C-alpha positions in Angstrom: -53.0 78.2 2.1 -55.1 75.8 0.1 -52.3 75.1 -2.3 -50.0 74.3 0.6 -52.5 71.7 2.0 -52.8 70.1 -1.5 -48.9 69.8 -1.7 -48.8 68.2 1.8 -51.5 65.7 0.8 -49.6 64.9 -2.4 -46.4 64.4 -0.5 -48.2 62.1 2.0 -49.7 60.1 -0.9 -46.3 59.8 -2.6 -44.6 58.6 0.6 -47.4 56.2 1.4 -47.3 54.7 -2.2 -43.5 54.3 -2.0 -43.8 52.7 1.4 -46.4 50.2 0.1 -44.1 49.3 -2.8 -41.1 48.6 -0.5 -43.2 46.5 1.9 -44.7 44.5 -0.9 -41.2 43.7 -2.4 -40.4 40.3 -0.9 -37.8 37.8 -2.0 -40.1 34.9 -3.1 -37.3 33.2 -5.1 -37.1 29.6 -4.2 -33.4 28.6 -3.9 -32.5 25.1 -5.0 -29.4 23.1 -5.7 -26.1 24.7 -4.7 -27.8 28.0 -3.9 -29.8 26.4 -1.2 -26.7 25.0 0.6 -25.4 27.3 3.3 -21.6 27.7 3.1 -19.6 26.2 6.0 -16.2 27.1 7.2 -13.5 25.1 9.1 -12.7 25.9 12.7 -9.1 25.1 12.0 -6.7 24.8 9.1 -3.1 23.4 9.0 -0.5 23.0 6.3 2.3 20.4 6.0 0.8 18.3 8.7 2.4 15.3 10.4 0.4 13.2 12.9 2.0 10.4 14.8 -0.3 7.8 16.4 1.2 5.8 19.3 -0.1 3.2 21.8 1.2 1.7 25.0 1.1 -2.0 26.0 -1.2 -1.2 29.0 -3.4 1.6 30.2 -1.3 4.3 31.9 -2.2 6.1 35.1 -1.1 9.7 36.0 2.5 8.9 37.2 3.2 5.7 35.2 6.0 5.6 32.7 5.9 3.2 29.7 7.4 2.8 26.3 5.0 3.8 23.6 4.9 2.2 20.2 4.3 4.1 16.9 1.4 2.4 15.0 0.9 5.0 12.3 2.2 8.3 10.9 -0.1 10.5 8.8 1.3 13.2 6.5 -0.6 15.7 4.4 0.0 19.1 2.7 -3.3 20.5 3.9 -5.9 19.8 6.7 -9.3 21.3 7.5 -11.1 20.7 10.8 -15.0 20.9 10.6 -15.6 19.6 14.1 -17.7 22.8 14.6 -20.5 21.2 12.5 -23.4 19.0 13.8 -21.9 16.0 11.9 -18.3 16.5 12.7 -15.6 15.7 10.1 -12.1 16.6 9.0 -10.7 16.8 5.4 -7.4 16.4 3.6 -8.2 18.3 0.4 -4.8 17.9 -1.1 -4.3 14.2 -0.3 -2.6 12.2 2.4 -0.2 9.4 3.1 -0.5 7.0 6.1 2.4 4.7 7.1 1.2 1.8 9.3 3.5 -0.3 11.4 2.6 -3.9 12.5 3.8 -5.8 15.5 7.1 -6.6 13.8 7.6 -2.9 12.9 7.0 -3.7 9.2 5.6 -0.7 7.3 2.6 -0.6 5.0 1.7 2.6 3.2 -1.7 4.0 2.1 -1.9 7.0 -0.2 -5.0 8.9 -1.6 -5.7 12.2 -3.5 -8.4 13.1 -0.9 -9.5 12.0 2.5 -12.4 12.6 5.0 -12.3 11.5 8.6 -15.8 11.3 10.2 -15.1 12.0 13.9 -18.3 10.5 15.3 -18.2 7.2 13.4 -14.4 6.7 13.3 -14.7 6.1 9.6 -12.1 7.3 7.0 -13.2 7.9 3.4 -10.2 7.7 1.0 -10.9 8.9 -2.6 -8.9 9.2 -5.8 -6.0 6.9 -6.8 -6.1 5.0 -3.5 -3.1 2.7 -3.2 -2.4 0.3 -0.3 1.2 -1.2 -0.5 2.3 -3.7 2.1 5.9 -4.3 3.4 6.2 -7.4 1.2 5.4 -5.5 -2.0 1.7 -6.5 -2.4 -0.3 -3.7 -3.9 -4.0 -2.8 -3.9 -5.4 0.0 -6.1 -9.0 1.4 -6.1 -10.7 4.8 -6.8 -12.2 4.8 -3.3 -11.7 2.9 0.0 -13.1 3.1 3.5 -11.2 2.4 6.7 -13.3 1.6 9.8 -10.8 2.5 12.6 -13.0 1.0 15.4 -12.9 -2.4 13.8 -9.6 -2.2 11.9 -11.6 -3.0 8.7 -10.9 -1.8 5.1 -13.6 -2.1 2.4 -14.7 -0.8 -1.0 -17.6 -1.4 -3.4 -15.5 0.0 -6.3 -13.4 -1.8 -8.9 -10.0 -2.7 -7.6 -6.7 -4.2 -8.8 -4.6 -6.5 -6.5 -1.0 -7.2 -7.5 1.0 -10.0 -5.8 4.7 -10.0 -6.8 5.3 -13.3 -4.9 3.3 -15.4 -7.4 3.1 -12.9 -10.2 -0.7 -12.7 -10.0 -2.8 -9.7 -11.0 -6.4 -9.9 -9.8 -9.1 -7.4 -10.8 -12.5 -7.3 -9.2 -15.4 -5.3 -7.8 -16.0 -4.9 -4.1 -13.8 -6.3 -1.3 -13.1 -6.1 2.4 -10.3 -7.2 4.6 -8.8 -6.6 8.1 -5.7 -4.5 8.6 -3.2 -7.3 9.0 -4.8 -9.0 5.9 -5.4 -12.3 7.7 -8.9 -12.2 6.3 -9.6 -11.1 2.7 -12.8 -11.4 0.8 -13.4 -10.2 -2.8 -17.0 -9.9 -3.9 -16.4 -10.4 -7.6 -13.0 -11.2 -9.3 -11.5 -11.7 -12.7 -7.9 -11.5 -13.8 -4.6 -13.3 -14.5 -2.8 -15.6 -12.2 0.5 -17.4 -12.9 0.7 -20.9 -11.4 4.1 -22.4 -10.9 4.3 -26.1 -11.6 6.5 -28.4 -9.6 8.9 -30.6 -11.6 8.3 -34.3 -11.0 11.3 -36.5 -10.2 11.9 -39.5 -12.4 
């Protein structure tokens, strides 16, 4: 009987010791860098996407009929919607192309390797081989550009190249901003080659 009591006490002691070991084992590892970032997942995914943006000349009511005008067409092989996050955004991880149409229905094209649309600020971040080509052949190239949709304003702080086939000029620079119809254009720092055509003087 005494031996049985000793066995029970030993079992209790063993269980108690193991329990203390398990309780004392806490994960005190401080996660930093990429380990500290919680993974996020999109609420929606689409492939081979085409979005058409239209506008009407005046505000429409419930039963009004009016002709709408296409102002832009966006195409992309992949689209991810992260509007389920606190700071909402959407991505185009495999690139995108946007065709813009002006009041005369003339098309300008913007292409990029990657794009992010920030839903709450109406800002589009275009990254990687960004090219803006207007209907008259003028071409702007930069590694990154931002498009403020609320103000129709395009800007970058990166190096850029602007090619104008009309006068044969090639302008390089760093930092620039302009409005969508290019009636205002400001380059922060420029350097490059410009060809100036001289007029012949009559004798």
